[in-house]
C-alpha positions in Angstrom: 129.3 176.7 154.8 132.4 177.6 152.8 135.3 175.2 152.9 138.2 176.9 154.6 140.9 175.7 152.1 138.8 177.0 149.2 138.3 180.3 150.9 142.1 180.6 151.3 142.7 179.6 147.7 140.1 182.1 146.5 141.8 184.9 148.5 145.2 183.9 147.1 143.7 184.0 143.6 142.2 187.4 144.2 145.6 188.8 145.0 147.3 186.8 142.3 149.6 185.8 145.1 150.6 182.5 143.5 150.9 182.6 139.7 151.0 178.9 139.2 147.8 178.5 141.2 146.2 181.4 139.3 147.1 179.9 135.9 145.7 176.5 136.9 142.4 178.0 137.8 142.3 180.4 134.9 142.9 177.6 132.4 140.2 175.4 134.0 137.7 178.3 134.0 138.5 179.1 130.4 135.3 177.4 129.0 133.0 178.7 131.8 131.9 182.3 131.4 130.4 182.5 134.9 133.5 181.1 136.7 135.8 183.3 134.6 133.7 186.3 135.5 134.0 185.4 139.2 137.8 185.0 138.9 138.1 188.4 137.1 135.7 190.2 139.6 137.7 188.9 142.6 141.0 190.3 141.3 142.3 192.7 144.0 139.3 192.2 146.2 139.6 191.7 150.0 139.5 188.3 151.5 136.1 188.7 153.1 134.5 190.4 150.1 131.5 189.1 148.1 133.7 188.8 145.1 136.0 186.4 146.8 133.1 184.5 148.2 131.7 184.1 144.7 135.0 182.9 143.5 135.1 180.3 146.3 131.7 179.1 145.2 132.9 178.8 141.6 135.9 176.8 142.8 133.6 174.5 144.8 131.3 173.9 141.9 134.2 173.2 139.6 135.8 170.9 142.0 132.6 169.0 142.5 132.1 168.6 138.7 135.8 167.6 138.2 137.4 165.8 141.1 140.6 165.5 139.2 140.9 169.3 138.9 140.0 169.4 142.7 142.9 167.1 143.4 145.3 169.2 141.3 144.1 172.4 142.9 144.7 171.0 146.4 148.1 169.6 145.4 149.2 172.9 144.1 147.8 174.7 147.1 149.7 172.3 149.4 152.9 172.9 147.4 152.7 176.7 147.5 150.9 177.4 150.8 153.4 178.3 153.5 152.5 178.0 157.1 154.7 180.2 159.2 154.6 180.7 162.9 156.8 182.9 165.2 157.0 182.4 168.9 156.6 185.4 171.2 159.1 188.0 170.2 159.8 186.2 166.9 159.4 187.4 163.4 158.2 185.7 160.2 159.1 187.1 156.9 158.0 185.8 153.5 158.6 187.1 150.0 156.6 185.5 147.2 156.4 186.1 143.4 159.0 187.6 141.2 161.3 190.0 143.0 163.1 192.4 140.7 164.7 194.6 143.3 166.3 194.4 146.6 164.4 192.9 149.6 165.1 193.5 153.2 163.6 191.2 155.8 164.2 192.2 159.4 162.7 192.5 162.8 164.5 195.2 164.7 166.8 197.6 163.0 169.1 199.9 165.0 170.3 202.7 162.8 169.9 203.1 159.0 169.7 200.7 156.2 171.4 201.2 152.8 171.9 199.0 149.8 
């Protein structure tokens, strides 16, 4: 059975949601053609896709072979993973990555918005 944290990491990698995490894995996979192919195939794939599942298995194999990498991977995931929760009627907004324009985070807007 897939380990939930590795499934989440694989999904984040597929979307390149966290560049530092992606770079860590890409560097580690550099000498492994199969793992690199799994990383590349998963790019842009949906979380439940076969491509993301294959990437999760590659992460699991790599982590088993190199526990130090596994520790670094989990440390980086813990650093960048944001757990957000909104109570009933609440809103959670999150912006990740490089933002080069304007961002508006809101719940209810009455009227127009202009920048």
